[in-house]
N, C-alpha and C positions, 0 to 999 in steps of 0.2 A: 737538245742541242748540245754538241760535244764541246763547243767553244766556252771556256769559263773565264777568260781574261782578255782585256784589251789594252793594247799600248798605243798611246798617241804621241807621236814623235814631235818634240817641240824644242830640241836642243840646238838647232841650226843657227848660223850666224846671219842669215838673211842678206847676203851680199848681192843677190840678184834683184833686190828691191830698190836699188838706187841709194842716195844719201839719207832718205827718211828710214831705210831699213837698218841704218847704223844707229838710229835714235830709238826706234820702236820696233820690237820683234815682229816679224811677218805674221806670226800666229795670233797676234793682238790687233791686226788690221781689221777694219769693220766690213760688215756686210749687213745692210739694214741697221737695226739697233742692237746687234750682237757682234762679238769678235769671231773671227774664224775659228779660233780654238774652242769657244763656247759652242759654235755650231757643230763642231765635230763631237763634242761631248754629248750634246743633245741627240746627235744622230746615233752614237754608240749606245746611249741609254734606250732609245726606241728600239733598236736592233736587237740588243742583248740586255734586257732590263735586270738580269740577275748577275751579270758579269761584274768583276772587279776592274776598274779603270785606272790605269797608271799614265801619268804625263811625265816625260823626262825633261830636264832643263840644264843648260850649261852657260852659254854665252850671255844670257839675259836673265840671270837668276833674281836679281832685285825687282825687275820689271814683272816677272812671272809671279813672285811671292806677292807683290802688290796687288796684281790682278786677281790672285786667288782670295786675298782678303776682302776684295770688293765685289766678288761675283759668287753667288750662291750656286750657280751652275758649276763652276770650277771647283768650288769648295767641297763638292760631293765626290771628288776623285782624290787620288793620291799623287802629290807632286814629288818626284824623285829628283833630287838636286845632285848633279854629277860633280865630284870634286876635281876631276881632271877631264881633258878632252878624251871622248871615248869613240866618237863617230857612231854611225847608226848601228852597225854590228855590235860594238862594245856597249852601247846603250841598251840594246835588247838583252844582251847577257847580263848586264848589271840588274835589270829587273827580273830576269829568269832566275837569278840567285835568290831573290825574295820570294819567288813562288816555288822554290825547290825544283826547278827544271821539270815541271810537271804539267800535263795537260795541253790543250790546244789554245793558242793565243792569236787573236785578231789583231794585226798591226795596221794602223792608219796614220796618214800624214795629216796635219792640221790644215793644210792648204790645198788638198785634192779631195773631192767628193764624187763618189759613185752612188747612184740612187738605186741601191739593192735592198732586198728585204729579207725576212726570215726564210722565205721560200727558196730564194736563191742560195742563201747559206746552207739550206738542207740539201740542195742539189750539189753544192761544193762537197759536202760531207760524203756523199756517195763516191766521190773521186779520191777521197783520202786513202793512202796506202799505209800499212803499219810501218814501212821502212823509210817513209819520206821525212825530210827535215822541213820542207815548206811547199806551200802551194801558192803561186804568185798569180795575181789578177792582171791581165795584160790587155791592151787595147791598141787598135791601129790609129796612128797619128800622122799629121803632116811633119815630116822630118825637118823641114825648113824652119820650124818654130823652135828648133834647138833640142830636140829629143835624142837621147841615146836609144838605140833599138836593138832587138835580139835577132840573131841569126839562128835559124832552126835547121836541124837535120834529123830526118826520120822521127819527126814529131817530138824531138827533145831540143833543149836549149843548147846550142853549141858554142855561141860566143855573144858578146855584147859589143856592138859597133858604136864607138863614141862619136858624137856629133862634131863635125868639122864645118867651119864656115863655108857656105856656098852649097852645102848638101841640099838636095831636093828629093821629092818623091814620098811614098807612103811606106811606113815601117811599123812594127809592133814594139810598143814600149811597156815597161813596168809601170803601173799606175801609182805605186807607192802603197798599195794594199795587198796584204798577204795573210795567210794563216800559217803559223809556225807550230810545228809539233815539238814542244820543249823536251819531251823525254828522249828524242833522238839527236839533240844537239850535243856536240862535243864541247865540254866545259872550256870556257875562256874567260880570261881576265885582261882588263886593259883595253887600249884602243884597237879597234878592228873595223874593217869594211864589211857591209852588209853581205856582199856576194863572196866573202872569203870565209867568214865564221858563222854565218846563219844560212844563207841560201847558196852554198857553194855547189853550183850545178856541175862542176868539172869532177867532183868526187862523190857527191852525195845525190840521193834521189830528190830532185826539185821538180815539181809538177807546175803546170800553168793552166789557167783557164781564161779564155778571151771573153771580154765583157762588152763587145761592140753594140750589143742590143740594148745596153743600159746607158742612161745619161751620165756624162762625166764632165766635171767642172774642175778646172785647174787654175789656182791663183798663185802659182809658185814663183813667177818672176813679175816684175813691175808691168811689163808689157801684157802678159797673160792676165794679171789681175785686172787691169784696165779693160782688155778685151772682154773678159768674163762679165765684169759689171755692166759693160755697154750691151752685151748680148742679153743679159737678164733684163735690162731696162727696155728692150725693144720686142721681147717675145715672151710667151707663156711657156712654162715647163713644170715637170713634176717637182724639180728642185725649188723653183720660185714659189709654187703653190704651197710647198712644205714650209719654207722659211717665212712666208707671209702668215701662215696659220700659226706657226710657233711664236713668232714675234709680235703678232697682232698689228704688224705695220704693213704699209702698202708701197708698192714698187714706185708709186709716184715720187717718193723721196729721191729716187735716182734722176728724176726728170726735172728737178728743181732748177730753174735757170740760173740761180745764184750759186749752184754747186751742191752737191750732196754732203752734208755735214754729219759728223758723228764725234761727240766729245771734241777733241782738239784736232780732228782730221777734217780736211775739206778736199772733196774730189770733184773736179771739173771734167766731165766727160767730153765736152765740146773741145777742149784744149789738150786732152789726154794728160792732165796734170793731177798730181797728188801733192797736198801741202799740209803742214802743220801750223796751227795758229801759235804764235809766239806770245 
C-alpha cells in the first residue's frame, strides 16, 4: 500500500449544525456510543493499520484537547492545533510540512463515511499518475440537499457549480475523501482553499474516481445528521454492521422512545430534535 499517512479534518466551525454546533464541535457528535471523530479514527486504523494519523483543530481546540484526554481511540493519533485560521487547504499544507511533503496521504472528513476497503484502495492506486496532485472520490447526489457539484468536460473536472436555493436534480459531488500526492504539492503557508492550493484542477493534474457502488453516509449538517441517524435506525447496512460490531452496541438505542442518549446529548428522531442536557 502506497498510502502512508492519514489526515482527518476536524478544524471546522460547525455552523451548519445549528445552535448546538456552536457549543459542541460536529466531530464530537455521537453515533451509538462513540463520537463521529472516534469512528473515523477506527475506520482509518482498520483501513491503513500502519499509517500515521493526524487530526487538525482550530475553532474548538479546548474541546478537542479534552476529548483526546478522555479517549484512548483519539489518543493514538496526533492532534495538530492550528494557531491561525488555515481553511482546509492550509490545514493540509500545515501537516504536509510535518511529514516533509512526502508520500501519499489519505484525507478524510470526520462527518462523512464511505465504506471502502483495502481492495478499493488498491484499485485507486492503479489510477495514480506520477504527475497528479490529488485523486478525489466523488459520488452522485441529490443537489436539492445542498451539495456543490462538479461540471466535467472530456472526463476532466472543468468547474464546481455552487449550490443555490431551489436547485434540483442529480449531480456529482466531492465526498470529502481524497488521496493527495504530497511530493507534487507546491509549498504553501497560511490560509488557503482546498481547490486552490491542494487540488487545483485548473492548473494541476487532479483525477477523480466515482464511488456510487459504495455506501456513503453524510452527517455534515444538522438535517443530514438526523436523516442519516434515522436511516440507520430503520435499515441494515455495511456501515451499521460495522459500528455495531466495533461498539458492541445495538441499533435499538436509536429506537428508544425516550430519545437516544449519549453523554449530554439527547436525540429525538420522532421530533427531529437534538438537544443538550444542562
